N, C-alpha and C positions, 0 to 999 in steps of 0.2 A: 240817446239818453240813457245812462247807466243809471240802474235802480240799486238801492240799497235795500237791506230787509226792513229798516225802521221807515223808509219812505213808502215801501208797500203797506208796512202795518199802519202807517198813520193815514194811506190812501182809504185803506178799508176801514178805518175810524170814520172817516169823512161819510164813506156809504151807510154805515150804520147810523149815523147820528142826524144825517142831513134828511129833510123831508122836501127838499125843492127837488123836483123832477129835472132841472135844468143842471143844478150841480151832479145829481146823481148820473146823469147820462154823460156828461163831459168827464166825471172820473172813469166811469165805465169804459168810455173811447179811449181815454190815455191809457190805462190799463191794458186795453186789448191791442193798439197799435205800438205800443212801445215795450211793454213787457211779455204779454202772452203771445209770442211769436215764434218761439224756438222752444226747446225741451228744457233748458236752462231756466227759462222764465217760467216755465209751468210749475217746475219744481220747486221755485223760491214763492211762485205765489201759494202753491198749495202748503209750503212749510209756515209761510205767514198766517195760514187759516183763512184762506181767501174763498175756499169753496163753500164752506157753509154760508158766508156773506152774502156770495151771489146768487146761491141757490134760492134764498129767500125772496131776491128780485125779481125772481121768474114769474111770479104771479101778479106783478105789478100791471095794471091796466094800462100800460103805455107802450105802444107798439115799437115806439122807437128804442125805450129801453129794453123791452123783451127782446128784440132783435139783437141789441150788442150782447146780453146777458146769454142769449141762446148760442152766440157767436165764442164767447169766451168759455161757456162749459162744453162747446163741442170741441175747441182745442184743448182743453184738459182733459177730457177723456180719451185722449189718444194716449195719456198716460195711465198706466195700470192702477196705481194708486189714487190717483185723483178719481179715476172713474168709480172706484169702489167709494170713495168716500162721497161720491155726489150721488150715488145711490142710496146710499145710508141716510143722506139728508132727505131722501124722499122726493126725488125731484119726477121721478117716473109719472107719478098719476098727475101733476101738472101739467108735464109734457105732453102727456096724450090729451088732456083737456083743450089744449092749443092746437095739436094736430085736428082735432075733431071740431072747433068753433071758430080758430081764426082764418080767415080767407086770404091774408095777404101771403102772397106765392115766396116773397123774400123769408117771412117768418116761418112758412112751411118750409123753405129748403133748409134754413136754420135747424129746427126742430129734427127733421128727418136725418140731418147729417149727423147732429149729437146721438139721436137715437142708434143710427148706425154705429156709431164708436162705442156707445154702450153695449150694443148686439156683438161687435167684435170681440169685446172681452169677456173671456172664457169665465171669469168668476162672476162678473158684473151680469152677464147675461142670464145668469140662473134667475135671477129676480125678476126678468120680464115673462115668465112662464105665465103667471097668474094673472098678467094684462094681455094674452095674447088675443082674448075674444074682443078686446077693445082696440088693439093696435091694427089688426088687419082690416076691419071695415075702414077706420080712418084713412090708412095709407092708400088703400084702394081708391076711396073716395078722393084724396089728392090727386092720386095717377088719372083718374078720369075727369076731373075738373079742371086742373091747372093746365096752361098751355104753354109753360115755362119749362124750357128744357133742362136747366139745371135743377128745379123742384124734382122734377121726373127722376134725373139721374139719380139723386140723393136717395128719394124714394122707391126706386129700384135696388138702390145699395142695401137699404134697410132690409127688403124681401130676401136680397140674396143670402144675407147672414142669417134670417130667422128661419127660411124655409128649410134649413138643414132639420127643426124639430118638425114632428109629425102632427103635433098640435097646433102648431102656427099653421103648418099646411093646409089642415082641414077646414079652419078660418079663413083662411085664403081662398080657398078653392070656392067655398059657399059665398064668397063677396065678390065673386066672378071677378077675382084678381088674374087667373089665366088668361080668361077671354079679353081683360082689358089690356092685359101687355102685350098679347098677339095683335090686338087690333092697334096700337101705337107701332109695334114693330112692323106690322104692314103698310101702315101710312109715311113711316121714316123712311122706308127702304122702296118705297113706290117709285117707279119710274115713269113719269107722267109725260115723256117724250117718247115713250116706247110707241110703234106703230101697233094699231089694231089691225087683225086679219080678218078679213071677210068670210063669214061661213057659209055664205049663200050657196056658192058652188057646191060645197060638199052637200049640204040638206038636200039641195036637188038633186044630187046622184044619188043619196041614199034613197030619196023618195022613187025616183024613176028607174035606176037599176040600170040605165045606159047598157043595155045588152047588145042590140045589134048596131045600132050608130055610136057605140061607144069608142072614146079614144083608144087607141092603142095602149098608150100609158096605163090611162085607167083601168082598161081590160086586163092588163097584167098585175096591177096591184090589187085587184078583185080576186084573180085566180091565186095569187100568193096568200091573201086571207082565207081563202077557202082550204089551202093546203096547210095551213097552220098546225094540222095535226087535230088532237081529241078536243071534243067541245070548242069548236069553231065559231059556235053561235055566240059565244061571250066576248069575242074580239070585236073591239070597236074602231071603226075607221079612223076616229081622231087619234086613238092610242097608236095605230099601227103604221100612220102616215110618217113618212120621213120628215123630222123636221129637226131644227136645231135647238139647244137649250132656250129655257123661257129667258126672255131679256125684259120680262116686266117689273125685275127689282134691281136696284142698283144702288150701291154705295153712296149716300147723299153728299154733296159737296159742301155745307156747311160745318164746320168744327164741332158745335154743341151737338148738332143732329147724330155726327160719327160718333162722338161721345155716348150719347144716349141708345146708340144703335149697340155698342158695345157693351155697355152695362146690361142692357136687356139680354144679351147673350151669355152674358155670365149667370144673369139669373136664371136663364133657361136651363144652363148647365145644371145649377142646382136642383130645379124644378123636376129635370127630367130622371133624376134618381128616383122620385116617387112614384107611387101606383096613382096614376090620375082616376082611372074609373070610366065608366061607360057614359054616364050622364053627362061628365064635363066633355068628354070628348065629344059627345053627340052635339052638346051645344056649340062647341067650337068649331065643328065641319060645317056648320050652318052659316058661319059669320065670318070665318077668317081661314087662313092659310098657312101652311109650312115652307113656302116657297122661299120666303126671306132668308130662312136659315140655310136652306139648301143652296141660296147665291154664295153663300163663303165656301162652299166646297168647291174650289178649283184650286189650281196650280198654283197661283202667284198671291194667295189670300193669307193675311197674318193670322185671321182665325179660323183656320183649315182645321186644326185639330179640335178646337172647343166645338164648332158646327158638325163635324163627323161624330165627336162623342155624343153631342145631344140627339143627333139622329139615332146613334146606334141604341142609347138609352131608350128611346122612346120605341123602338123597336120592340123591346119586352113586353110592351102592351099591347095586345090584340087589337085594343079597339082603336089605336092609332093608325092601322094598316091603311085605312081609306085614306088618310091625310098624307101620308108617307108615299104613298101610291100616285095621287095627283100632284104632287110636288114634284116629281120627277127625282126624287132622292135616289133610286136605282141607277139612273142613268148618270149622275154625278159620280157617284161610287165608282161605277164601270170605268168612266171616263179618267178618273184618278189613277185606278189601277193599270190601265193600258197608256198612261202618259209616258212618253221617254224624254230623256235630257232634260228632266226639271230643275230648275234652278235650286230648289227647295226639295229634295226626295222626301218620300213617304217614308217616315217613321215606322218602325214595328208596331207601334200602339195603332197609328193611323190605318196600317195595313188591316189590322183585325177589326177595327170600327169599319172599314170598307166591307171587308167579308161579312160581317155580322149583319150590316145593312143588305146585301145583296140575298145572304142566307133566308133572311125573313120575308122580304118581298119577292122572292123568286116563287113564291107558293103559287103566285098569280099568274094566269096564262098572260095575260098582256105585257107583265113585267117580264116573263121569260124571253117573250117575243123581243122586248127591248134590248135585253141582255144579247140577245142571239144576233140583233140587225147590228150592234154596234162592235161587235167582235170580241166580246169579253169572253166569250166561252173558249176561246183559244189560249187567254190569258189566265183562265181559272185553271187548265189543263197545264199549263207550263208551270204555274204556281206548285201544282200538287207535286209536278215531275222535280222539281229543283228544292222542293222544302225539304227540310230535315227535322221539323218539328212535328212530332206525332198530332199534337191538338190542333196545330194548323191545317195539316192533311184532314182531319176529321171535320172540320169545319166546312172546309173545300168539298168534302164528298158529299155532305149534307145537301149543299147548293145544286150539287150536280144530280142528287135523288130527286130533286124535284121536277127535273127534266124527263123523268121515266116515262111519261105518257107523249112526249113532243119528240114525234118521229124525225122532224127535220134534225131537231138540235142532238138528238142522240144519235144520228149519223153522223153529224159533224164531230161529235164527241169520238166516237168509235174511230173516224179516220184520223184524229188528233193521237190515238194511242190509248183509250181509256183502258180496255181491257189489260194490257199489261201492268196499267197500275194498279188497277184492282188487284189481279193476282199477287203484285208485290206487297200492296198493304195486307191482304188476307196471308201472306207467308209471314210477314213480320208477326202479324198478330198471334198466328198459331204457334210461333216458335219463340217469342218476345218471352224473357225472363222478368219483365216488368212486373211489380206487384198489382196494379189494378188489372192488367191482362190475365195474370193468372186467376184473380179473384174473378173476373167475369168468364173465364174458360170454365171456372168450378161451378159457377152458377147455370149455365147452359147445360153442363154435363148433368147436374143434378136434377134437370129438368124444368129450370127456369127457360121458357121458350122467349118468344118475342116480346119485345118491351111495350107494355100496353101504352096507349096514350092516355095523356092526361084529361081529365073530365072536362067537357066542355060546357058552360052553363048557357042557359037559354038567353041570358043578357049579352053574353059574349058573340052570339050567333047575330050579330046585325048587319045591318045594312052596308057596312064600311067594308067588308070583304065577303064576296061571295063563294070565295075558295075556302071559307073555313068550315063550310058545310062538310060534315065527315060522311064519305061515300062508304057504303058498306060493301059495292061490289063495283067493278069497273067495267062494266058493260059496253062502255065507250072506249075502251082501251084499244089501242092499235092492233092487239093481238086477238085473233078469233079462238084462241084456245083457252078451253073451261080452266085451265091451270091459273090465268090471271086473275079469276075471281078471288083468289086466295090472298091476294094483296090490297092494301087499302090505297086510297088516292095520296099522292104526295100533299094534297092540300090541307091534310089534318097534320103536317109537320109545320113546326113553328119555332123560328131561332129566337130565343129570349135571352138577353145579357142579365145578369143577376143585377140587384141594385147595389151601386158601389158605396160601400161604407165608408170612404175617405175622400169625398168629393172636393174638400177644400183644404186638404191636408197642406198642400203647397201654396193656398190662395193668400195672398196679400201678407207675404212674409215680413214686411216692414209695417211698422204702425202707420197708420193714416198722419199723415204730418200735419202740423198746423196750417190753419188757412192763409197766414200772412205769407208762409215760405214758398210762394208759388215758384220761385225761381229754381232752377234744377243747379245751378251755380253756388245758390246760397245755401241749399239743403245738402247740398253734397262736399259741404266744407270738412276740414279734417277735425275729428273729435279732439286729437292731440292738442291742435291751437287752441280749441276751445278751453280745454282745461288748463292751459297756460295763462290765458288772458282772465280767467275767471276771477283770481283773487285782484289782479288789478283794477279791473272795472270795479269790484266791489269796495276796494279800499278808495279808489277814487270818487265813490258817490258819498263818502263818508263827508267829506269837504263842504257838499252842498248843504243848503239850509234846510232845517227838519222843520221848520215853521209850516204850519198848514196852510197859512196866508200865502206863504209863496208859491206852495204846491198849487195853489188855486189860480196864481198869477200865471204860473208855468201853464196851467191847463186853459187859459185864457189866450195865452199868446200862442198856443199849439193850432196849427192850420191842417194838419191832416186829417183826409176825409178815410173813414173806413168803406173801401170798397171790395166788401165782403162776397158781394153777388159773383165774383169772378174769382174768387180766392179759394174756392174750392175745386178747382182744376186738378190738383194734384194728385188726387184718388186715382184720376186716369193713369198716372205713372204705374199704379199696381198693375195695370194690364203686361205689363212687360215682364212681370215676374208670375204672372198666374198661368202658369202651365198647366194644362189639365193633368191629372193623374192617368196613370196607366189603365188602361180597361182593365176591367176583372176578367179572369178566365170565362170564356164560353162556356155554357153548361156541356157541350157535347163532349163525351167522354168515351173512352176506349170501348165502353160496353154498347152504347149507340152506334159506334162507327160500324162494327161489325154486322149490325143488323142491316145499316144501309149497304154495304159491300155485298150483303147475300142477296139484298133485293135487286141492286143495280145487276148483278151478273145473271141473276133469274130474269130480269126484265130484257137484257139483252139476247137472250138465249131464245126469247118470245118473237123477236123481229123477225121480219120476213128475210132481210138479206142478213144472213149470218156471216158476222167476220172471220176470216180465217183464223184469227189468233185464238178463237174459242176451241180449234183444235189441236192446239200446240201443247206439246208435253208439259209444260210448266202449268199452264191452265188446268189440264187435267189432272194432274198431280197435286195442285192445290185443292181443288174439289174434292177429290177421295180422301185427301189428308183431314179435310173440315170433317167429311162425313163418319170418318173414322173416330173423329174426336167427339162430334155432336151428334151421331147418329143420323139416321135417315128421314127423320120427321121434320124436315127443315125445306128451306128454298135451295140450299146447296144441292141437295138430291134431285130437287126438280130441274135444276139448273142442267146438272149431269145428264138426266134423263132426256132433255132437250137435245142435247149435244149428241149423245149415242143415237138418237132418232135420225138426225141427219146423214143422209147419205153422202154428203160432200166430205164429212169427216172421217168416214170409215175406213179409208186406207190409213190414215194417220191415226186411228186409235189401233190398228192391228199392228203396224210397225213398233209403236211406243209400247206395246204390250200392257195396254190398259187391261185387256181381258184377265190377264193374270192377276192384277191388282183387285178386280173385281171378285174374282174368285177367292181372294184371301179375306173377304169379307163374310163369305159363307163359312169361314172357320170360326166367327165368333158368334156365340149363341143368340146375342141380342140383335146381331146384325144378319143373322142366316137366312131370313125371308127377303130382306133387301137386296141382298147379294144376288141372291137367285132372280129377284126381279130384273137387275141390270142385265144380268146374264142373258135374260129372257129378251129384253129390249134389243140387244145385240143380236139373238138369234133372228129377230123378226126382219132386222135389216140386212143379217148375212144370208138368209135363206129367200132374199128376193132377188130379182134378176140383177139388179146393181152390185148386190153383194156379192153373190156368185161370181159375177166377172172380175170383180176385184180379187177375192181369193185366188181364182184361177191366175190371174193375171201376177200376182204375187208368187205363186207357188212355181211358177214357170221362170220367175225373172232370176237367171242364172248369176248375173252380175251381181246382185244385190244379195249375198249369203243370208244377212241378217233378216232381211224384210222375209226372206223365203221360209227360213226358220220360224219366224214370229206367226206366220200364215200359217204354218202345221201346227203351231200351238194353237192357236185361234180356232183352227177348225176342229180341233179335239174339244174345245170348250164351248162353243157356242153352237154347231151344226147337230140339230137333233132329228132332222128327217134321217132315218136308216140308208134311204137309197141314197140322198145325197152325199151321207156320211162314207158309204162305200165308194163313191165316184172320187170324192176328195182324198180318202186314204189309199185307193188302189190306183186309180188313173191319174190323178194329181201327185201321188208318192208322198203324200203327207205323213202315211205311218212310218214309212222308210226314215224320212226326215226325223221322226219322233224318237225313234229306236236310235237312230244315229247319234242323239245328242244325248240319250240315256248311257249308251254304251261307251262312248267316246271317252278316255281318260285322260283328258288333257286339261290343264289348268287355265287355259285362255277361253273355256267355252263358258260363254256369258249365259245361256239359255238352258241350262241342265235343268236346273230347279223348277224352273218354268215347265219343262217338258215332262217332269216327274209329275207333277200336279195335273198336268193337263191329260196325261194318261189316266191317272188315278179319275179325274172327273169325268172322263168319257166312258169309261168302262162301269162307274156305277151309277151316273144319272141318266146316260144315253144308251148305253148297250145293257144296262139291268144287270150286270155281273155281281152277285153279292156273295156273302160268307156267313155261314151259320154263327149265331152268338154264343160265345162260350158260356157255360154254366158256372158260375162261382162254387169252389169248394168247400164241402160242408165240414163240421166238426170233427165227424167220424173220420173224413178223408186225412185229416192231418193226423189222428192215430195211425192210420194204415201207414201213412209216409213216416211215421217216426217208427216203424216196427222195421219197415224197407231198410232205411239208412242205418239200421245197426246190423252190421254183417255177422256178428257172434250169436245174434238171437236166432233159433230154430224156427223154422216156419209150421211144422207140426209136433204134436206132443209125442208122438209114434212114429218115429223116422225108421224104416226096415228097409231102405235103398237109399243109393247115392248117385247124383250127377257129377260127372268130372267136366269142368269148364276151365277158361282160361280168365285170370282176373280182371284183365280188360283186354281191348282189342289190339293193343301193341305190346302187351306182356305175354312171355313164355310160359309162366307161372302158371299152375294147376290149383284149382280149388276144387274141395268136395263140398256138395250141399246135400244134405239130409232131407227125405220127404217120406210120406207114408204111401206105400206100394199102392194099396187096395184103393185110395183117393184116387190116386191117378187111372187105375183100371176103370173106376166108375165113372171118371170123367171123359175119357176118351178109349173108342176103340182100339186106336192105333198103340198105345200104350198097352192095353190090355193083351194084345197080340204079342207084342215085344217082351213082356214080363211072364205071359204064361205060355210060351212056345218053346220050341228049340232054339229060337234066337239066343246070341250070347249076352243079351241085356236080362236073361231069365235069373241071373246070377245076382240080380239087384244094383248093377252099376253100368250108367248110361254115360258114354263120351259125347260131348257136342262141342266139336271144334269151331263151329260157325258163329257159336253165341258166346257172349260173356257173362259174368257172374251177376251184374246188375239186372241183364234181360231177364235171364232164368228165374232170378228171387223175385221180380216182379210178376213172371208168367204165373210161377208156382202159388205166388201170394193171391192172384185173384183166383187161382183154384179153389185153394182154402178158405179164402174169405166169402161167407155166404152171401154176404151185402154187396160185395165188389164196388165199394164205393169209389168216387172219382179221386183217386189219389193223384199226386204231382211228381211222377218220376222223372227221370231223363230222357229226354225224347228219344235218344238211341235205343235205350232200353224197351220204350213203348213200341218202337218199331221193330225189335228183336222178339217181343212178346206177341206182336200182331202175327209177325212170320212163323212163330212156332204155333199160334193158333190155328193156322192155315195148314202148317205140315201135319199137325196131329189131327186135324179134323175135328177142331171145336168149332162149331158154329155160333154158337150163343156167345162164346169168347171173343171169336172174330168180329161179329156184327160191334160187341160192347168196344172193343179196342179200335174198331174202325171209326167210330163216332168220336173217341178220345183222340185220337191224332189228328181229326180235323179241328176240334176244340182247341186242341193245346197247339195249333198251327201258330208259329210266328215267324218274325224278320230272320231269326238266328236258326230255325229248324226249316225253313222251307226248301232249301237246296237239298238238304240231306233225303226229306220226303221225296223230291221231284226223281233225284238219282234213284233211290229205292224204286220207286213206281216205274221207272224207265226200266230198271233193271230187271223188274219182276214183271213187267206188262200189267201193272195194275192200272187200267183206265180211268176208274173214278178217282182215283188220288191223283194220277197225272193232271187230270182236268181242275183238281181242287187246289194242286199246287201252282197251276198256270193262271189260274183265278186270283189266287193270293197276290202272285206278281202284278197282275194287271188294275186291281180293285182294292189293295190293302189301302187303308188311309192312314199312310206313315208319314212323318216328318219328309220334306223332300231330299234331305241329304242321306238319310236311313234308307229311301227308296233307290237313291241313285246306288248306294252301297249294296244293296241287295240286287240289283241289276248286274253291277259290273263283278260282283263277286260269282255270279252265274256266268259271266262270259268266259270265267277262267275253268269252267268245269269241264269234265271230258265229255259231256252231253250238252256241250254249247249248241251245238248245230242242231240237234235235235230241239233244244229248248226255245231258240229262236224262230223255228218255224212253228213249233207249235203256238208261241205267242201270236205270230201273224195269222195262222190258221183260226185261232180263237175268236180273234178280232173281225177277220172276214165273214168267218160262219155266222157269228151273232147279226152282223148287219144284212147278210142275205137271209138270215132266217125269217126276219120280219119286214125287210125292205123291199123284198122282190116277190 
């Protein structure tokens, strides 16, 4: 039948004017079956003003009329404007009254369906907030009391739309809605045909113990249980036995039951985004299970993504830990990750959910045992190796961190290559230019130490998870080292996903279709065709009689029956478009990751069986780089110390030049103490029998020159016993190797810089060779230096004699420098004899061919300057003045100049001093120059230049012999 607007208005007039319930009912049925069955009919009905008319009839105390009215309004509320108009007609209050008072399941179904469509409307749903306190108990009562599947489906649909609101959520929980939902879910999914296992044998085994007469298989199972690692007392035989997935739950065969299960699953998806709280979980754990949700976590399940999303969201609540563990959620997640050749491969979002579930539950020892037994550890390591996402690797490292106390699992992880992955991740973190990495590095550098765990309330510390107890120290850790007391148990770690704010952004994209349009073919008809035929239908209806009696006759002739109980199935079509949104990013960030890497590396170094990867160059380089960046007050330094203490890594440490890298730490003021502590650790190993044998073997290894050179360098750094040092330097030829590295002028010499620092460290910190500290020049010294630099300035007021000297060493020009004769005579007896006797100098002129003008001026200045300040002349002039003080026998001046020669000694004038001292047989200055060559704390390149310049000197042979003698003599003076 095609309806015209006039016919609709006429029918509405009958509804308004008639008091006959039968007439009203027939009119409503006719409108419902012929008109309000598609979008066009709803629009026509709304245009004709039908919403206010029908809204008044909702209060009729006739269940048949009420049922049809609710069906009509339910269909109309699929249109946004009609829904708003219905709310404005104040249908919410009587609708709630119907929900609370009418026990008819069909009416309850219609009312819930209408309320769900109102809740789905964004504008109309805002009017429901004032009624939440009444809606929640009414809906929960219907869920609990009714046995009709369709009614429950519609009731859960209302909850699904309203649970987004925190206000409704609170009323829903207080009405035990969550518990009722899970009870129904468990009942629907229960597999009544599942075989029941007998636990009698297990209980007897547990009581008796089966020690001597125990079956072999049982014996080894108990051995495996005792070898689980730390805290094996918490392992339960039921948890550790090899068993298949729980088969107590299965998808029902009835279509209505399947629809109900899917609707509950969708409702749980919204509910899981809320923080449920301790009391609700405690009450829930005593009466129901999460195993029905876990059932959908399998390869061929259509609702796999939704189930994973629900479990992952529940993981954010610590109170759900117990129920998630008992439901074997971790086994299901592991099986999904390990599945191969899946018809429907895991999406990126599903992988993240699986990882989040495993990360949360792996804090428990029994759950970790399940992960290891099902082989998921290898898969997790493979995922880290193959992943290109830093956030994904961060989550996976957090999972592995929970296994730090489980020796069996750690051995397996190390066998799978955990150490190289940790080193790679650490290097990426230290060198990354990403903003969050830079920020975290700054936090740690500025004193931000380990991230503190979030406070745990006493309410949270419940019976649900014993592993939530924060352990102050790990006295039962696999390591007996006291260092392990510094790291807390992994049980304090929790993986919690943030509450998703967009849970139903993509839910129910299409409007809830009218109740009578059940057929997919009918509902999928083309909109274009509808537009083309609309005018034809409207025109054709105008030919029909507009008489109200004719309309009533048509109603009497109509034989359609409202089969509305089955007409609401179209809501299940929304499941196809109900794709859960992507999971929000996990809370693990780079700041947490570096703490996990630090802890894992440290824990690995505490294990009894040390992996050879710990001694590899890349591992040691990464640890030293981290210590350089973050300082030594962390577990990176502790891990490095543990590696250095292991004798099995000593040879690799020597060959790689780690000793030189550790010495570089001593050049930084903040790291000086820690650098020497690392070197002292190596000293303890190097001076042990094993260390000595390794060093001797490397020093005698002529086939590997690089290892031989590195061994010689390491000897200079770490051997503190003078007796041992002499044996290595002399008998082991280590000193010759060191000097060869310093003196070799070839570009392919790789270890010359290391040799230079090694000689300096050995001389200063082992042999005790030191240099006096230089005194800073005073203000008067600057004045004296100014007078010396002005050549025209006379050195005395009364100059009655002259010195004739060369202007400089390479010039033949002669200069005359005046001075006071009496002052010279009073200063030196030699001058007195020269100037007051028959020598030719008595004429007042002295010729000095061996000295220059600068040297003479400085010498005469010191004679005339009563204070004799520490001026800063040319070092050559200082040497000449010192020589003249010796020639003219002025002991006081000689002592002063001797002191100044030592104080002003540097890399530029050391060779000049050595050559002068050797030439003039001055033993003390020769020793000082040799000491400077050995212990001067110069940059490596400057020290190399110092040595290689001396190699070209005319006294190179004597100099080289003196270096060797100085070192050997220092060793022998205290070592023998």
